[in-house]
C-alpha positions in Angstrom: 16.3 -26.7 -20.9 14.1 -26.1 -18.1 10.4 -25.9 -18.3 8.8 -22.2 -18.9 7.3 -20.3 -15.7 3.6 -20.6 -15.6 1.6 -18.1 -14.8 0.3 -17.4 -11.4 -3.6 -16.8 -10.7 -3.6 -13.1 -8.5 -7.5 -12.8 -7.2 -6.8 -8.7 -7.7 -4.1 -6.7 -7.4 -3.1 -4.4 -4.3 -5.4 -1.2 -3.6 -2.1 0.7 -3.5 0.9 0.6 -6.1 3.9 0.3 -3.1 5.0 1.8 0.1 7.4 4.6 1.3 9.6 4.4 4.8 8.6 7.1 7.0 11.6 9.5 8.1 13.6 8.9 5.4 14.3 11.5 2.7 11.9 11.2 -0.8 15.1 12.3 -2.7 16.2 9.3 -2.3 15.2 6.3 -5.2 16.5 3.3 -3.2 13.8 1.1 -3.7 12.6 -3.0 -3.9 10.3 -4.4 -6.1 8.1 -6.7 -4.6 5.9 -8.6 -7.7 2.4 -9.4 -7.8 2.5 -13.1 -6.9 4.6 -12.4 -4.3 2.5 -10.1 -3.0 -0.4 -12.5 -2.9 1.4 -15.4 -0.9 1.6 -12.3 1.6 -1.6 -11.7 1.3 -2.9 -15.6 1.6 -0.7 -16.8 4.0 -0.4 -14.0 6.2 -3.3 -11.9 6.1 -6.4 -14.5 4.9 -4.6 -17.0 7.5 -4.8 -20.1 4.6 -1.8 -22.5 5.0 0.3 -22.7 2.5 -1.0 -26.0 0.9 -4.6 -23.9 0.3 -2.5 -20.8 -0.8 -0.5 -22.6 -3.7 -4.1 -24.1 -4.6 -5.4 -21.0 -5.0 -2.6 -19.6 -6.7 -2.5 -22.8 -8.6 1.2 -23.4 -8.4 2.6 -26.2 -6.6 3.4 -26.0 -2.8 7.1 -26.3 -3.4 6.8 -23.3 -6.0 4.4 -21.5 -3.3 7.4 -21.6 -0.4 9.5 -19.8 -3.3 7.4 -17.3 -3.7 6.7 -16.6 -0.3 9.8 -16.6 0.9 11.2 -14.8 -1.5 8.4 -12.0 -0.5 9.6 -12.2 2.8 13.3 -11.7 1.8 12.4 -8.3 -0.1 9.6 -6.8 2.6 12.8 -7.7 5.3 15.2 -5.8 3.5 12.9 -3.0 2.4 12.4 -2.6 6.4 16.0 -3.1 7.2 17.5 -0.8 4.6 14.5 1.9 4.9 13.9 1.6 1.4 10.6 1.8 -1.3 8.5 -1.2 -2.0 7.2 -1.1 -5.7 4.5 -3.7 -6.3 4.8 -4.4 -9.8 5.6 -7.0 -12.3 6.2 -11.1 -12.2 4.6 -14.2 -13.5 1.2 -12.9 -12.8 -2.6 -13.3 -14.4 -5.4 -11.6 -13.1 -9.0 -13.9 -12.5 -10.4 -10.0 -14.7 -9.2 -7.3 -16.0 -8.3 -4.3 -14.0 -7.4 -0.8 -14.7 -6.0 2.0 -12.7 -7.1 5.6 -13.1 -3.7 7.9 -13.8 -5.2 10.7 -11.9 -6.2 9.4 -9.0 -5.1 5.7 -9.3 -8.5 4.1 -8.1 -8.6 0.6 -9.1 -11.7 -0.5 -11.8 -12.4 -3.9 -12.1 -13.2 -4.0 -16.1 -13.2 -0.5 -17.8 -17.6 -0.9 -18.3 -17.5 -0.1 -14.1 -15.5 3.4 -14.5 -17.3 6.2 -12.5 -15.9 9.2 -11.7 -14.5 9.0 -8.4 -14.7 11.8 -5.4 -12.0 14.4 -6.3 -10.9 12.9 -9.2 -10.9 14.5 -12.6 -11.1 11.9 -14.7 -14.2 11.8 -17.2 -13.4 9.5 -19.3 -11.9 5.8 -20.0 -8.7 7.5 -21.6 -7.2 8.1 -18.2 -7.6 4.3 -17.2 -4.3 1.9 -17.9 -4.7 -1.7 -17.8 -2.6 -3.7 -15.1 -2.6 -6.9 -16.4 0.0 -8.0 -18.3 
């Protein structure tokens, strides 16, 4: 019997929900899913410039586990690029440091429901329009 997976610590969710390829018909629903922990592995290593040991510590996983997450993220992104598929960022075994919400109308990220203010151009006036992205 294998050990249960521990949740990976994610600092903050991505500002976007995914990416769409340019020059491919939007009618094609083909997409790949990048998990939150895979996004975080790419962010920490490639964007923040941390080495894998530092990134693993930040996510509170072992270095070999981090390497597996990172390699899967790279394969997912490569598949989307080569095959012209959209990327959806969601799910996985992740836990956020804080409670995060996304506005259903403008898709703005809000850290904690008490911090919700109406953003420019959004018709969202109340907290009923917020959906939790924490799992």
